[in-house]
C-alpha positions as CSV (number, residue, x, y, z in Angstrom):
1,M,120.7,16.9,123.6
2,T,120.4,17.8,127.2
3,S,123.2,19.0,128.9
4,A,124.3,18.2,132.4
5,R,123.5,21.9,133.1
6,D,120.1,21.8,132.8
7,F,119.8,18.4,133.4
8,H,121.0,19.7,137.3
9,S,118.3,22.8,136.7
10,R,115.6,20.7,135.8
11,R,116.6,18.2,138.7
12,N,116.6,21.0,141.3
13,F,113.4,22.6,140.0
14,L,111.4,19.0,140.7
15,R,112.8,18.2,143.9
16,H,112.1,21.7,145.5
17,A,108.7,22.0,143.1
18,G,107.3,18.6,142.7
19,M,103.1,19.0,142.2
20,G,103.7,22.1,144.7
21,C,103.3,24.5,141.1
22,G,101.0,22.5,140.2
23,A,98.8,22.6,142.8
24,L,99.3,26.2,143.5
25,A,97.7,27.1,140.3
26,L,95.1,24.6,140.7
27,T,93.9,26.1,144.0
28,N,94.5,29.9,142.8
29,M,91.8,28.9,139.5
30,L,89.5,27.3,142.4
31,S,89.7,30.7,144.3
32,E,89.0,32.6,141.6
33,Q,86.2,30.8,140.4
34,G,84.4,30.3,144.3
35,L,85.3,26.9,144.8
36,V,87.7,26.9,147.4
37,A,85.8,27.7,150.9
38,A,86.5,25.0,153.4
39,P,87.9,26.8,156.6
40,I,91.5,25.8,157.7
41,P,91.1,22.9,160.1
42,E,91.1,23.8,164.1
43,G,94.9,23.7,164.8
44,K,96.1,24.3,161.5
45,P,98.1,27.5,161.4
46,K,98.7,29.1,158.1
47,R,102.5,28.9,157.4
48,G,104.4,30.3,154.4
49,I,106.9,28.4,152.3
50,E,107.6,31.1,149.3
51,S,104.3,33.0,147.6
52,P,101.4,30.7,149.1
53,S,98.0,31.1,147.6
54,P,96.4,32.7,150.8
55,P,93.2,29.9,152.2
56,P,90.0,31.3,152.8
57,P,89.1,33.4,155.8
58,A,89.0,31.0,158.6
59,Q,85.6,32.4,159.7
60,M,82.8,34.3,158.3
61,S,84.1,37.9,157.7
62,K,82.6,40.9,158.5
63,A,84.6,43.7,156.8
64,K,85.7,43.2,153.3
65,A,88.3,45.5,153.6
66,V,90.2,48.0,156.0
67,I,91.1,51.9,155.7
68,W,93.2,53.1,158.6
69,L,92.9,56.7,158.6
70,F,96.5,57.3,160.4
71,M,97.4,60.6,162.4
72,P,101.2,60.6,162.4
73,G,102.3,62.5,165.3
74,S,99.5,61.7,167.8
75,P,96.5,63.9,168.6
76,S,96.3,64.1,171.9
77,Q,92.9,61.8,173.8
78,V,91.9,64.7,176.0
79,D,92.0,67.6,173.2
80,T,90.0,65.1,171.1
81,F,87.5,62.3,172.4
82,D,88.2,62.0,175.7
83,Y,86.8,64.3,177.6
84,K,87.9,64.9,181.4
85,P,86.0,67.7,183.6
86,E,88.5,67.0,186.7
87,L,91.1,68.3,183.5
88,Q,89.0,71.4,183.3
89,K,88.3,72.1,186.8
90,R,92.2,71.4,187.8
91,D,93.7,73.7,185.3
92,G,97.8,74.5,186.6
93,Q,97.6,72.3,189.6
94,K,99.7,69.4,190.6
95,L,99.4,66.2,188.7
96,E,100.2,63.3,191.3
97,G,102.3,60.4,190.7
98,A,103.5,63.0,187.4
99,D,106.6,61.1,185.5
100,P,108.2,64.0,183.8
101,K,110.2,61.8,181.5
102,T,106.7,59.7,180.5
103,G,107.0,61.6,177.1
104,F,110.1,62.4,175.2
105,F,111.2,65.7,176.4
106,T,110.5,66.7,180.0
107,T,106.7,67.8,181.2
108,S,105.8,70.3,184.3
109,G,104.1,68.0,186.3
110,K,101.0,71.0,186.2
111,L,98.1,70.0,184.5
112,L,97.0,71.5,181.2
113,K,93.2,72.0,180.3
114,S,92.0,71.7,176.8
115,P,91.3,74.9,175.3
116,F,88.6,73.5,173.5
117,R,85.5,73.1,174.2
118,F,83.3,69.7,174.5
119,D,79.8,68.6,173.9
120,R,78.0,65.4,173.7
121,H,76.4,64.2,170.0
122,G,74.3,61.1,168.7
123,D,72.1,59.1,170.7
124,S,75.0,57.5,172.1
125,G,76.0,60.8,173.6
126,A,79.8,60.9,172.9
127,W,81.9,63.5,173.6
128,V,83.7,65.2,170.9
129,S,86.1,68.2,170.9
130,E,84.4,71.1,168.6
131,V,87.8,70.8,166.2
132,F,85.7,67.9,164.5
133,P,82.2,69.2,164.0
134,H,82.1,67.2,161.1
135,V,83.4,63.8,162.6
136,A,80.8,64.4,165.4
137,K,77.6,63.8,163.3
138,H,78.9,60.3,163.1
139,V,79.5,59.0,166.6
140,D,76.7,56.3,166.7
141,D,78.5,54.9,164.4
142,M,81.6,54.7,166.0
143,A,83.3,52.5,168.9
144,F,85.5,54.5,170.4
145,I,88.6,53.2,172.2
146,Y,89.4,55.2,175.6
147,S,92.2,52.9,177.5
148,C,95.0,52.5,174.3
149,F,98.4,52.1,175.2
150,S,101.6,51.6,173.3
151,R,105.4,51.1,174.5
152,S,107.6,53.9,173.2
153,N,107.5,57.5,173.5
154,N,109.6,57.9,170.5
155,H,107.6,58.4,167.3
156,T,109.6,55.8,165.0
157,P,109.2,52.4,167.2
158,A,105.9,53.0,168.4
159,M,105.1,53.9,164.1
160,L,106.7,50.3,164.2
161,E,105.0,49.1,166.7
162,M,101.4,50.2,166.1
163,N,102.1,48.9,162.4
164,S,103.8,45.6,163.4
165,G,102.8,45.0,167.4
166,V,106.9,45.3,167.8
167,F,109.3,48.2,167.4
168,L,111.9,46.4,165.8
169,Q,112.7,47.2,161.7
170,G,112.2,44.1,159.9
171,R,109.2,42.9,160.7
172,P,105.8,42.4,158.5
173,C,103.0,45.1,159.1
174,V,99.8,44.3,159.5
175,G,98.5,45.6,155.8
176,S,101.1,43.2,154.6
177,W,100.1,40.5,156.7
178,V,96.1,40.8,155.5
179,T,97.1,41.0,151.9
180,Y,99.4,37.4,152.6
181,G,96.3,36.2,154.6
182,L,94.0,36.9,152.2
183,G,95.1,37.9,149.1
184,S,93.7,40.2,146.5
185,V,90.3,40.7,145.0
186,N,91.0,42.9,141.9
187,Q,94.2,41.1,140.0
188,N,94.4,44.3,138.7
189,L,95.5,46.4,141.3
190,P,97.5,45.9,144.3
191,G,96.1,44.5,147.5
192,F,97.8,47.3,149.8
193,V,98.3,50.9,149.3
194,V,99.7,53.5,151.4
195,M,99.1,57.3,150.8
196,H,101.1,59.9,152.2
197,G,101.5,63.6,152.1
198,A,105.0,64.2,153.5
199,M,106.8,61.4,154.5
200,P,105.9,59.8,158.0
201,R,108.2,59.8,160.6
202,G,110.0,56.8,160.5
203,G,109.5,56.5,156.6
204,K,108.7,53.4,154.3
205,P,110.2,51.4,157.3
206,I,107.1,51.7,159.1
207,W,105.0,49.6,156.0
208,S,107.5,47.1,155.4
209,P,106.2,43.7,153.9
210,G,109.5,42.7,156.7
211,F,110.3,39.0,156.0
212,L,107.1,38.5,154.4
213,P,107.4,37.5,150.6
214,K,107.9,41.0,149.1
215,K,104.5,40.5,147.0
216,Y,102.4,42.0,150.4
217,Q,104.6,44.9,149.9
218,P,101.9,48.0,149.6
219,T,102.3,50.6,146.7
220,P,103.0,53.7,148.3
221,I,101.4,56.9,146.5
222,D,102.2,60.4,147.5
223,G,99.3,62.8,147.5
224,R,101.5,65.8,146.5
225,A,103.2,64.1,143.5
226,T,102.4,65.3,140.4
227,I,102.6,61.7,139.1
228,P,101.1,59.7,142.5
229,I,102.9,56.3,141.6
230,A,106.0,56.5,139.7
231,N,107.2,54.6,136.1
232,L,103.0,53.6,135.7
233,S,102.6,55.1,132.4
234,P,104.3,53.3,129.0
235,R,107.0,55.4,127.5
236,A,106.1,57.5,124.8
237,G,105.7,55.7,121.1
238,M,105.2,52.4,122.7
239,T,102.3,50.2,121.8
240,R,100.1,47.8,124.3
241,E,101.2,45.0,122.0
242,Q,105.3,46.0,122.2
243,Q,105.2,46.2,126.0
244,R,103.4,43.0,126.0
245,S,105.7,41.7,124.3
246,Q,108.9,43.0,125.8
247,L,107.6,41.7,129.5
248,D,107.2,38.0,128.0
249,V,110.8,38.4,127.1
250,L,111.6,39.4,130.0
251,N,109.7,37.0,132.2
252,Q,111.1,34.5,130.5
253,L,114.6,35.5,131.1
254,N,113.9,35.9,134.9
255,S,112.2,32.1,135.0
256,E,115.1,30.8,133.5
257,H,117.1,32.7,136.2
258,R,115.1,31.7,139.2
259,E,114.8,27.9,137.9
260,L,118.4,28.3,139.4
261,R,117.6,29.6,142.9
262,P,114.4,28.0,143.6
263,H,114.5,29.2,147.2
264,E,114.8,32.8,146.4
265,A,111.6,34.4,146.9
266,D,111.8,37.8,146.1
267,L,112.7,36.8,142.3
268,A,108.9,35.6,142.0
269,A,107.3,38.5,143.6
270,R,109.9,40.7,141.3
271,I,108.0,38.8,138.5
272,E,104.8,39.3,139.5
273,S,105.2,42.9,140.5
274,F,106.1,43.4,137.0
275,E,103.2,41.8,135.8
276,L,100.9,43.6,138.0
277,A,102.2,47.0,137.1
278,Y,101.4,46.3,133.7
279,R,97.8,45.2,134.6
280,M,97.7,48.3,136.4
281,Q,98.4,50.9,133.7
282,S,95.3,50.5,132.3
283,T,93.2,50.5,135.9
284,A,95.4,52.5,138.7
285,P,94.3,56.0,136.7
286,E,90.6,55.6,136.3
287,A,90.7,53.9,139.8
288,M,92.6,57.2,141.1
289,D,90.7,59.6,138.8
290,V,89.2,61.7,141.8
291,N,88.0,63.8,139.1
292,A,85.8,62.0,138.2
293,E,83.4,62.5,140.9
294,S,80.7,64.8,140.7
295,A,81.2,68.5,141.5
296,A,78.9,67.8,144.7
297,T,80.8,64.9,146.2
298,L,84.2,66.8,145.5
299,R,82.4,69.5,147.3
300,A,81.4,67.8,150.7
301,Y,84.6,66.6,150.8
302,G,86.5,69.6,150.8
303,V,88.6,69.1,147.6
304,D,88.0,73.2,147.0
305,Q,89.3,74.1,149.9
306,K,93.3,74.4,150.4
307,E,92.9,73.8,153.8
308,T,91.4,70.4,153.2
309,E,92.7,69.8,149.3
310,L,94.6,66.8,150.2
311,V,93.1,65.0,152.6
312,A,90.0,65.1,151.0
313,K,91.8,63.8,147.1
314,Q,93.1,60.9,149.2
315,C,89.9,59.9,151.1
316,I,88.2,60.2,148.0
317,T,90.8,57.7,146.3
318,A,90.5,55.6,149.4
319,R,86.7,55.0,149.0
320,R,87.5,54.3,144.7
321,L,90.3,52.1,145.9
322,V,88.4,49.9,147.9
323,E,84.9,49.8,146.0
324,R,87.0,47.8,142.9
325,G,88.7,45.5,145.3
326,V,91.6,47.1,147.3
327,R,92.0,45.0,150.5
328,F,94.0,47.5,153.1
329,V,94.6,51.1,152.3
330,Q,96.9,53.3,154.8
331,L,96.0,56.5,154.9
332,Y,98.5,59.2,156.7
333,A,96.7,62.2,157.2
334,G,97.0,65.7,158.6
335,T,98.9,68.4,157.5
336,N,101.6,70.1,159.6
337,G,100.2,72.0,162.5
338,G,102.4,74.2,163.7
339,G,102.9,75.1,167.4
340,G,105.8,72.6,166.9
341,G,105.1,70.2,164.8
342,V,107.1,69.3,161.5
343,A,105.5,68.2,158.2
344,D,106.4,64.9,159.0
345,V,104.3,64.9,162.5
346,P,101.4,66.8,162.1
347,W,99.6,66.2,165.3
348,D,102.8,66.8,167.3
349,G,102.1,69.7,169.5
350,H,104.6,70.1,172.2
351,N,104.2,74.2,171.7
352,D,100.9,74.9,171.6
353,I,98.6,72.4,171.8
354,G,95.9,74.7,170.7
355,A,97.1,76.0,167.4
356,N,98.3,73.0,166.7
357,H,95.6,70.7,166.8
358,R,93.4,72.9,165.4
359,I,95.2,73.7,162.3
360,A,95.6,69.4,161.8
361,A,92.0,68.8,162.3
362,R,91.2,71.6,160.1
363,S,93.0,69.9,157.4
364,V,90.9,66.1,158.1
365,D,87.6,66.8,159.8
366,Q,85.2,67.3,156.5
367,P,86.7,64.9,154.7
368,I,86.7,61.9,157.1
369,G,83.1,62.9,157.7
370,A,82.4,63.1,154.4
371,L,84.0,59.5,153.1
372,L,81.8,57.8,156.7
373,A,78.8,59.2,154.8
374,D,79.9,58.5,151.7
375,L,80.6,55.1,152.1
376,K,77.0,55.2,153.9
377,S,75.2,56.6,151.0
378,R,76.7,53.8,149.0
379,G,76.2,50.9,151.4
380,L,79.8,49.8,151.8
381,L,80.3,50.9,155.6
382,D,79.1,47.5,156.6
383,E,82.1,46.1,154.7
384,T,84.8,48.7,154.7
385,L,86.5,48.9,158.5
386,V,87.6,52.4,159.0
387,I,90.1,52.6,162.0
388,W,91.5,56.4,163.4
389,G,94.0,57.3,165.7
390,G,98.4,58.0,166.0
391,E,100.9,55.9,167.5
392,F,100.4,57.3,171.1
393,G,98.8,59.7,173.1
394,R,99.7,63.1,174.7
395,T,100.7,63.9,178.4
396,S,97.5,65.7,180.7
397,D,100.2,68.2,182.1
398,S,102.0,70.3,180.1
399,Q,105.2,71.1,178.1
400,G,106.4,74.5,178.5
401,T,103.6,76.7,178.9
402,L,100.9,75.4,176.3
403,G,102.1,72.1,174.7
404,R,101.8,68.3,175.5
405,D,104.6,65.6,175.0
406,H,104.2,62.2,173.8
407,N,102.4,59.6,176.3
408,P,102.2,56.0,175.6
409,N,100.0,55.3,178.5
410,A,97.1,56.9,177.6
411,F,95.0,57.2,173.9
412,T,92.1,57.1,172.0
413,M,90.9,55.0,168.5
414,W,87.8,54.7,167.0
415,M,86.5,52.3,164.7
416,A,83.7,52.3,162.7
417,G,81.5,50.3,159.7
418,G,82.8,46.7,159.0
419,G,80.9,44.7,161.7
420,I,81.9,47.1,164.5
421,R,79.1,48.3,166.9
422,G,78.5,51.8,166.8
423,G,78.3,54.0,169.5
424,V,80.0,51.8,171.6
425,Q,82.4,53.9,174.4
426,Y,85.2,51.0,175.5
427,G,87.9,51.3,177.8
428,A,88.7,54.4,180.4
429,S,91.8,56.3,181.3
430,D,92.3,58.0,184.9
431,E,89.9,60.9,185.8
432,F,92.8,63.8,183.8
433,G,93.7,61.4,180.7
434,Y,97.0,60.3,181.8
435,K,96.9,56.5,182.2
436,A,95.1,53.8,180.6
437,V,92.6,52.3,183.6
438,E,89.7,50.3,182.7
439,N,89.6,47.1,180.3
440,R,93.4,48.3,179.0
441,V,93.8,47.9,175.0
442,G,97.4,46.8,173.9
443,V,98.7,47.0,169.9
444,N,97.9,42.7,169.9
445,D,94.5,43.6,170.6
446,L,93.6,45.9,168.2
447,H,95.4,43.7,165.8
448,A,93.6,40.7,166.9
449,T,90.5,42.5,166.6
450,I,91.3,43.8,162.9
451,L,91.9,40.3,161.8
452,H,88.6,39.2,164.0
453,L,86.7,41.3,162.0
454,L,87.9,40.6,158.2
455,G,87.2,36.7,159.1
456,V,90.9,35.3,159.8
457,Q,91.6,34.0,163.4
458,H,94.7,36.0,164.8
459,E,96.7,33.1,166.6
460,Q,96.4,30.5,162.7
461,L,97.4,33.5,160.5
462,T,101.8,32.7,161.0
463,Y,104.8,32.7,158.8
464,R,107.8,30.5,159.3
465,F,111.1,32.8,158.9
466,N,114.3,31.3,160.5
467,G,112.6,28.5,161.9
468,R,110.0,29.8,164.2
469,D,106.2,30.6,163.3
470,F,105.3,34.3,163.6
471,R,102.7,36.0,163.6
472,L,101.2,39.8,163.8
473,T,100.3,39.4,167.3
474,D,103.2,37.3,168.9
475,V,102.3,35.3,171.7
476,A,99.8,38.2,173.1
477,G,96.1,40.0,171.6
478,N,92.3,39.1,172.6
479,V,89.4,40.1,170.0
480,I,88.0,43.2,171.9
481,H,84.3,41.4,171.6
482,D,82.9,44.3,173.2
483,L,83.2,46.1,169.8
484,L,81.5,43.4,168.0
485,A,78.3,43.7,165.8
């Protein structure tokens, strides 16, 4: 006999779900079989309800995956890729228009030359600092953006802005937006992975899914940990069949609980996370097994050297993940550079930019150069967008005697692969690298370009929250077409 409580639950379920569940299941099945390919009609933005199956891209995509090499603490543009001869000539002279409060502390107003030699490389003749000899070999595959700017001179807000488009907590990061918009290729691995050593400044909120359903949150991998992904292995003595039976019971109980709460999106995400974790137990260990690579590959990345071992393993893992269908990998790279840096902001050269950047660059140069070469040799670079940069730049005038403070007014980023036109040098900072002055590029523009390369129109990727349609690029953002192949 049907109780009033059962009837009420069933009525609630039918009223709120209706044909939706069947339609979503059918859409997902057709999508997996490649039978859903119609573009999003013009003027019909994608909106989120709970955990919708994502539509196909609105346009042909050049990139299938992203590897974002995030340099926490922020490299100095004038000591890495933005060569300024006038800065070298006028060392110690007054910087006209300098604001001592541009950075987080106070600067001297006196120009500080780079301690590094710069040389031209490749057919494109791009200038590269001596601290990047391996990366310099790939400049003809890169597009340099010399005119980036952001809005905060503090690490945490700036990292939030670089990841989510705004310097507020609670907004979805770009990796979550991408996996929400495009879904996952490999159902046995997460669509979005974050790799780090020391926890970056700002911690987990900088890669939060915000108000998007929690199924779009990343899987974090701690490169220093003995067990990089927690709780991935089953308990000792438990067979696969026993674990499957336990999970089936748990799913049944959770589903009954969810029937009474149809608007609780996090419940669906939690159920799905249990299933993904179960599937990952057989897939993730193989995907992350760096030791499966040849000895020559390990040496090429620098796994055999203490200074490069961590980032080398992270870069190999990133390549193995995108090879297996992971959509978005964000890698927080660089060891403590000393000279005023701390473990979670390795590029933060407040006291001695030369000492800091020489050590920090040493930890990433060989692994990144090997990653680009490896992706290219395997035919993966054309479909993998590689992004490099920090959360802001550094001042052209000194902090103290040898250091540089934070500078949100000018910094350099580069992109390679995934539809990028190699050998491009876009935008410019002023003659001292202090401010972006030509073809200025904000974070919204960077995000619009990344989404475009993935086949998504940034104006149409939206999610309704608190009565408003939000998007990664908010009400701004222009695709930088000059970077595109």
